[in-house]
C-alpha positions in Angstrom: -24.6 -45.8 33.4 -22.2 -44.8 30.7 -24.3 -45.1 27.2 -21.3 -45.8 24.5 -21.7 -44.1 21.0 -21.9 -46.4 18.5 -18.8 -46.2 16.2 -20.7 -46.2 13.2 -22.4 -43.0 14.4 -18.8 -41.2 15.5 -17.6 -42.2 11.9 -20.7 -40.4 10.5 -20.3 -37.3 12.4 -16.5 -36.9 11.5 -17.3 -37.4 8.1 -19.7 -34.6 7.9 -17.5 -32.4 9.8 -15.0 -33.1 7.4 -17.7 -32.1 4.4 -18.4 -29.0 6.4 -14.8 -27.8 6.5 -14.3 -28.6 3.0 -17.5 -26.7 2.0 -16.1 -23.7 4.1 -12.8 -23.5 2.2 -14.5 -23.4 -1.4 -17.2 -20.7 0.2 -14.4 -18.2 1.8 -12.6 -17.5 -1.2 -15.8 -17.3 -3.0 -16.8 -14.7 -0.2 -13.8 -12.6 -0.3 -13.9 -12.3 -3.8 -17.5 -10.9 -3.6 -16.5 -8.5 -1.3 -13.9 -6.9 -3.5 -14.2 -3.3 -4.5 -15.5 -2.6 -7.9 -13.2 -0.5 -9.8 -14.8 1.9 -12.1 -14.0 2.6 -15.8 -12.7 6.2 -14.2 -10.3 5.0 -11.3 -9.1 2.8 -14.1 -8.3 5.5 -16.6 -7.2 7.6 -13.6 -4.5 4.7 -12.9 -3.5 4.9 -16.3 -2.7 8.7 -16.0 -0.8 8.2 -12.7 1.6 5.5 -14.0 2.4 8.1 -16.5 3.3 10.8 -14.4 4.9 8.9 -11.8 2.2 9.1 -9.2 0.3 6.4 -7.3 -3.2 7.2 -5.7 -5.0 5.6 -2.5 -8.9 6.0 -1.8 -8.7 7.7 1.6 -10.6 6.3 4.5 -14.2 7.7 4.8 -14.4 8.8 1.1 -15.9 7.8 -1.7 -15.5 8.4 -5.8 -17.1 11.7 -7.3 -17.9 12.7 -10.7 -15.4 15.6 -11.5 -15.7 18.0 -13.9 -14.5 16.5 -17.0 -15.1 19.7 -18.9 -12.1 21.2 -17.2 -9.9 18.2 -18.0 -10.1 16.5 -14.3 -9.3 13.3 -14.5 -11.0 11.8 -11.4 -12.8 13.0 -8.2 -13.5 11.9 -4.7 -15.9 13.1 -1.6 -17.1 12.5 1.9 -20.6 11.1 2.2 -22.1 14.7 3.2 -21.0 16.1 0.0 -19.4 19.2 2.0 -16.0 18.5 1.1 -14.6 17.0 -2.7 -11.3 16.9 -4.4 -11.1 17.1 -8.3 -7.6 15.5 -9.4 -5.9 16.3 -12.7 -2.8 14.7 -13.9 0.0 15.5 -16.3 3.4 13.9 -17.4 6.3 15.8 -18.2 7.7 12.8 -20.4 5.5 13.8 -23.2 7.4 15.1 -25.9 4.6 17.1 -26.7 4.8 19.1 -23.6 8.3 19.7 -24.3 7.7 21.3 -27.7 5.3 23.6 -26.2 7.0 24.8 -23.4 10.4 26.0 -23.3 10.8 24.9 -19.7 8.3 22.0 -18.7 9.5 22.1 -15.3 7.1 25.2 -14.4 4.1 23.6 -15.6 2.7 23.5 -12.5 2.5 27.2 -11.8 0.8 27.9 -15.3 -1.7 24.7 -14.0 -2.7 26.3 -10.8 -3.0 29.9 -12.2 -4.8 28.8 -15.1 -7.1 26.9 -12.9 -7.3 29.8 -10.5 -8.5 32.2 -13.1 -10.9 30.0 -14.8 -13.1 30.3 -11.5 -12.3 33.5 -10.2 -10.1 35.6 -12.5 -7.0 37.0 -12.3 -5.2 38.2 -9.2 -8.5 37.3 -7.2 -7.1 34.5 -5.2 -4.1 34.4 -2.5 -1.3 32.1 -3.3 1.3 30.6 -1.2 4.2 28.1 -1.9 4.4 24.8 -0.2 7.3 24.5 2.4 10.0 22.1 1.7 9.0 19.5 4.6 5.3 19.4 2.8 7.1 18.8 -0.7 9.4 15.9 0.8 6.2 14.2 2.1 5.0 14.1 -1.5 8.1 13.3 -3.4 7.8 16.7 -5.1 10.3 19.6 -6.4 8.1 22.4 -6.1 4.5 23.3 -5.4 1.9 26.0 -5.0 -1.6 26.7 -3.4 -4.1 29.0 -4.6 -7.1 29.6 -2.2 -10.3 30.9 -3.7 -13.5 32.4 -2.8 -16.0 31.2 -5.4 -19.1 32.6 -6.7 -22.3 30.6 -6.8 -21.8 28.3 -10.0 -23.1 24.7 -11.0 -19.7 24.3 -12.9 -18.4 23.9 -9.1 -21.4 22.4 -7.6 -22.0 25.4 -5.7 -19.1 25.2 -3.4 -18.5 28.4 -1.6 -14.4 27.8 -1.5 -11.7 26.2 -3.4 -8.0 25.3 -2.7 -5.8 24.8 -5.8 -3.0 22.5 -4.9 -0.2 22.0 -7.4 2.7 19.9 -7.1 5.4 18.5 -9.5 8.3 16.5 -9.5 10.5 17.4 -12.4 10.8 15.8 -15.7 8.4 13.3 -14.4 4.9 14.5 -13.9 2.6 17.3 -12.2 -0.3 17.2 -9.9 -3.2 19.7 -9.7 -5.7 18.7 -6.8 -8.3 21.0 -6.3 -10.5 21.0 -2.8 -14.1 22.2 -2.4 -15.4 23.1 0.5 -18.4 25.5 1.9 -16.1 26.6 5.1 -12.8 27.3 5.7 -12.7 26.5 9.9 -11.2 23.7 11.4 -13.4 21.3 9.8 -11.9 22.1 6.4 -8.6 21.6 7.4 -9.2 18.4 9.3 -11.0 16.6 6.0 -7.8 18.2 4.1 -5.3 16.1 6.6 -8.0 13.1 6.1 -7.2 12.9 2.3 -3.5 14.6 2.6 -1.5 11.1 1.8 -3.7 9.4 -0.8 -1.7 10.7 -3.6 2.2 11.1 -3.9 5.1 10.8 -6.7 6.6 7.9 -6.6 10.3 7.8 -5.0 
């Protein structure tokens, strides 16, 4: 025997279903807005510096914001959650007339920045330096670059990390980037972590 469902009951069920759909329409946007990542004051300020230097930055997967040493004029920092690898960034615009007045050749600023940072940590000529090859420069839309590899003395200034690689990149007449990568070992793990973060920042084309 087939039992007929009253028309009033069907109408009531449809009305409730439509109400639920409408309610989800309001809840979903609110939920997605609640899930948006919070932009810190440090990142907001860093984004301003990046724009002035013609750079852009995206937080690499697996990394979180870190406290960089502002006494060394770093603008922003990121780290892996296990605390065994960290990068501090410093950017400079080459469009600023003040830089042009101080330096006769502002397009060599990246060299001065790299040497100064390396010397601050370990003293003069106590580091290994290499030019960044052209194919790597192209990845970052940079015109020039250099790396400085350091054995760090134990110090709270560098959070007691054992090693650092200072990387400097420059886009002539636009900006300069200094990134200091800290680690406690220089084996495959270091270069794996370095690769994870390698595409997080670059100059605009």
